[in-house]
Each structure stands twice: as structure tokens, then as C-alpha cells.
C-alpha positions as CSV (number, residue, x, y, z in Angstrom):
1,M,18.8,-15.6,6.8
2,A,17.8,-13.7,3.6
3,R,16.3,-10.4,4.0
4,V,13.8,-8.6,2.6
5,S,14.1,-6.3,-0.6
6,I,11.6,-4.3,-2.1
7,D,13.0,-2.3,-5.0
8,M,10.8,1.0,-4.6
9,P,9.9,2.9,-7.4
10,E,11.3,7.0,-8.0
11,H,7.7,8.7,-8.7
12,Y,5.0,8.2,-6.9
13,T,1.4,9.1,-8.0
14,F,-0.4,9.3,-5.0
15,N,-0.3,10.3,-1.3
16,T,-2.7,10.1,1.5
17,E,-2.6,10.8,5.5
18,L,-3.5,8.4,8.4
19,T,-3.3,9.3,12.2
20,V,-1.9,6.1,14.8
21,R,-4.6,5.5,16.7
22,V,-3.8,3.7,20.1
23,N,-5.2,0.7,19.0
24,D,-2.2,0.8,16.3
25,T,0.3,1.0,19.2
26,N,1.7,-2.2,21.4
27,G,5.0,-1.9,23.9
28,G,4.7,2.0,23.0
29,H,4.9,2.2,19.8
30,M,2.8,1.4,16.2
31,S,2.8,-2.5,15.8
32,N,3.5,-4.8,12.8
33,Y,0.5,-6.0,11.9
34,A,-1.1,-1.9,12.3
35,V,1.6,-1.4,10.1
36,L,-0.6,-3.6,7.5
37,A,-3.7,-2.7,8.6
38,L,-2.9,1.0,7.8
39,I,-1.2,0.3,4.6
40,N,-4.4,-1.3,3.7
41,E,-6.5,1.7,4.2
42,A,-3.9,3.6,2.2
43,R,-4.3,1.4,-0.3
44,L,-8.5,1.8,-0.4
45,H,-7.7,5.8,-0.8
46,F,-5.6,4.9,-3.5
47,L,-8.4,2.8,-5.4
48,A,-11.0,5.5,-4.7
49,A,-9.1,8.2,-5.5
50,H,-8.8,6.6,-9.7
51,G,-12.5,5.6,-9.1
52,Y,-12.0,2.1,-8.1
53,N,-12.6,0.0,-5.2
54,E,-11.6,-3.8,-4.1
55,D,-14.2,-5.3,-5.6
56,H,-12.5,-7.0,-8.1
57,I,-9.0,-7.7,-6.5
58,I,-7.4,-9.8,-3.9
59,M,-4.1,-9.7,-1.8
60,T,-0.9,-12.2,-3.7
61,D,1.3,-11.2,-1.0
62,S,2.9,-8.3,0.7
63,A,5.9,-7.1,2.4
64,I,7.1,-4.7,4.7
65,I,11.3,-3.2,5.3
66,Y,10.6,-1.2,9.0
67,K,12.7,2.0,8.8
68,G,11.7,3.4,12.2
69,E,9.0,3.6,14.9
70,G,5.5,5.1,14.8
71,F,3.8,6.6,18.0
72,Y,-0.2,7.3,19.3
73,G,-0.9,10.5,17.0
74,D,1.7,10.3,14.8
75,I,0.4,11.2,11.0
76,L,1.6,9.1,9.0
77,S,2.1,10.1,5.0
78,F,2.0,7.6,2.8
79,D,3.4,7.9,-1.3
80,I,1.8,5.0,-3.2
81,A,2.6,4.4,-6.6
82,A,1.8,1.0,-8.5
83,G,4.2,-0.7,-10.7
84,D,5.8,-4.1,-11.5
85,F,2.5,-5.1,-14.1
86,N,1.9,-8.2,-15.5
87,K,-1.6,-9.5,-17.4
88,Y,-3.2,-10.4,-14.3
89,G,-2.4,-7.6,-11.8
90,C,0.3,-5.2,-10.0
91,D,2.4,-4.0,-7.2
92,I,1.5,-1.3,-5.2
93,F,4.2,0.4,-3.4
94,Y,4.4,2.7,-0.1
95,N,6.4,4.9,1.2
96,I,5.8,6.0,5.1
97,T,6.7,8.5,6.7
98,N,6.1,10.9,9.4
99,K,4.7,14.0,8.5
100,K,5.5,16.2,11.1
101,T,9.6,15.1,11.1
102,G,10.0,13.4,8.1
103,A,11.5,10.4,9.5
104,A,10.7,7.1,7.7
105,I,9.1,4.5,8.9
106,A,8.4,1.5,6.4
107,H,9.3,0.5,2.8
108,A,6.2,-1.8,1.4
109,K,4.2,-2.9,-1.2
110,T,1.6,-5.5,-1.7
111,G,0.6,-7.5,-4.7
112,L,-2.9,-7.8,-6.1
113,V,-4.5,-9.6,-9.1
114,Y,-7.6,-9.0,-10.9
115,F,-10.3,-11.4,-9.6
116,D,-13.6,-12.3,-11.2
117,Y,-15.6,-13.8,-8.1
118,Q,-18.4,-15.4,-10.5
119,Q,-15.9,-17.5,-12.0
120,Q,-14.2,-17.7,-9.0
121,K,-10.9,-17.6,-11.1
122,V,-7.6,-14.6,-11.6
123,S,-8.4,-12.8,-14.7
124,A,-6.7,-10.2,-16.8
125,L,-6.2,-7.1,-15.2
126,P,-8.3,-4.7,-17.9
127,D,-6.5,-1.8,-19.5
128,D,-8.1,0.7,-17.8
129,W,-7.5,-0.3,-14.4
130,R,-3.6,-0.3,-15.8
131,T,-4.0,3.3,-17.1
132,A,-5.7,4.8,-14.2
133,L,-3.5,3.0,-11.5
134,T,-0.3,4.8,-13.4
135,S,-1.9,8.0,-13.4
136,N,-1.6,11.4,-10.8
137,A,-5.0,11.1,-8.4
């Protein structure tokens, strides 16, 4: 069976921290669905730091490589960067670690495209988005 591979960036332009909540756990550790939910929250922080929200984007895909466990109360550090830009969107990369121990939790990426909801179709990513998402926040 082929394994998922993510080419993680060398540099990140944003960091945010999120705490693992009791609802994020299953079987005593952080659940796989909670990891994606926390990634979605971290992406909102990233976009907000650049003056944007998710009003004009849709997610096209996601990939997660689990590196370690997270537990209730852990503070997770999300280093985030945008890359792999194309005409319509880009990928957002997440290097997730335990803030206290530095242990790797996951490497992840989510693909997004710019979407025109009035015309109900994908449209070109505005240049200001590309510029903002690649700058330090």
C-alpha cells in the first residue's frame, strides 16, 4: 500500500497554538478527526492574521502524516506556510508539535481554491491573496 508523502517547506510564516480539548480525545489520546478539526481552526487563525477569512475558498483535499500522540490539555504549536501556488489556489502546510516537549505530532497539508459563490465556480486566486499568504504574519 502506498504511503502518503508531503514535501514540507523549510520555512514557515505563521505560528499559532491550540489546546487539545477533552472532546478531541478518543481512547486516551487525540483522535484522527480532531487533528483535522484543529488544522481547520489553525488555518482560520492563519487567514485572519493576513486579513482574510474563508468566505471565498473551498478545501480541495487534505493529507495528514501522524508523527506522535497528543493528549488532553496538551498545547499544540502549529507552524504554517502557504506554497505550491497555481492559478486557482495553493496548499497550506502545517508542522504540528507539542509546545512543551517539542515532540512532533503531525505533518499536514490542505489544498484550497478561490471560489466565486455568485457564479458557483472556481476562479483565479487574487494576487493580493498570494502576496499576503506568503508574507510573515
